[in-house]
C-alpha positions in Angstrom: 141.5 -26.8 48.3 138.1 -25.0 48.8 136.2 -28.3 48.2 138.3 -30.1 50.8 137.6 -27.4 53.4 133.9 -27.7 52.6 134.0 -31.4 53.1 135.8 -31.1 56.4 133.3 -28.5 57.6 130.4 -30.7 56.5 131.7 -33.7 58.4 132.4 -31.6 61.5 128.9 -30.2 61.5 127.4 -33.6 60.9 129.4 -35.0 63.8 128.4 -32.2 66.1 124.7 -32.5 65.5 124.4 -36.2 65.3 126.5 -37.1 68.3 123.8 -36.3 70.9 121.2 -38.3 68.9 123.5 -41.3 68.7 124.4 -41.1 72.4 120.7 -40.9 73.3 119.9 -43.9 71.1 122.7 -46.0 72.7 121.9 -44.8 76.3 119.5 -47.1 78.2 118.6 -48.1 81.7 118.1 -51.7 82.7 114.4 -52.3 83.4 113.4 -55.2 85.6 110.2 -56.6 87.0 110.2 -56.9 90.8 108.4 -60.0 92.0 109.1 -59.6 95.7 106.0 -58.6 97.5 106.9 -58.8 101.2 110.6 -58.0 101.2 112.0 -54.6 102.2 114.1 -53.4 99.3 114.8 -50.3 97.3 114.6 -49.6 93.6 116.8 -47.2 91.7 114.9 -44.9 89.3 116.4 -42.7 86.6 113.6 -40.1 86.4 116.1 -37.2 86.3 118.5 -38.6 83.8 120.1 -35.7 81.8 120.8 -37.9 78.8 117.2 -39.2 78.6 115.8 -35.7 79.0 118.0 -34.0 76.5 116.3 -32.1 73.6 117.5 -29.5 71.1 116.1 -26.1 71.9 114.7 -24.1 69.0 115.0 -20.8 71.0 116.1 -19.6 74.4 113.2 -18.0 76.3 115.7 -16.1 78.6 116.6 -13.7 75.8 113.1 -12.6 75.0 111.3 -10.0 77.1 107.7 -9.4 76.3 106.2 -6.2 77.6 102.5 -5.7 78.2 101.2 -3.2 75.6 99.9 0.1 76.9 96.2 0.4 77.1 94.8 2.7 74.4 91.8 4.7 75.3 89.2 5.6 72.7 87.6 8.5 74.4 88.7 11.1 71.8 88.0 8.9 68.7 85.7 10.3 66.1 84.5 8.2 63.3 84.8 10.4 60.2 84.4 7.5 57.8 80.7 6.9 58.0 79.0 6.4 54.7 76.3 8.9 54.1 75.3 7.3 50.7 74.3 3.9 52.1 73.0 4.9 55.5 69.8 3.0 54.8 71.3 -0.2 53.4 68.1 -2.3 53.6 66.5 -0.4 50.8 69.6 -0.3 48.6 71.0 -3.8 49.1 70.1 -4.9 45.6 72.4 -2.2 44.1 75.4 -3.5 45.9 75.4 -6.8 44.0 77.5 -7.2 40.9 76.0 -8.4 37.6 76.1 -12.2 37.0 79.3 -13.5 35.5 79.6 -16.8 33.6 82.8 -18.8 34.0 83.8 -20.8 31.0 
C-alpha cells in the first residue's frame, strides 16, 4: 500500500512540474513575413504573452528584506597585536623560511 501511495505522489508531482514546460513547448504564435510596403495595415504582436514569458522562480524577492549594516567607527581601536620580535623584518627575513623539504 505504501509503495502505491509513493507512485501516485511521484506521478502527481511529475505532472505538476512538467505541465508548464509541456504547455510552453506546444504554445506558439504564427509568424509571417509582411511583403506589403505601401498599404496601411496593422500587425498583432505578442510581446506580453504570459505563456511565453513564464519561468520558474527560484526565490521570491518580496520575502527578503536587506538592511544596510550600521557603520562601525574605528576611533577607539587599539592594535595590541603588534609583534615586537619581528619589528625589523628586513634583517630577519631569512629566519622566517622553513628548511628545504624533498617530496618523494
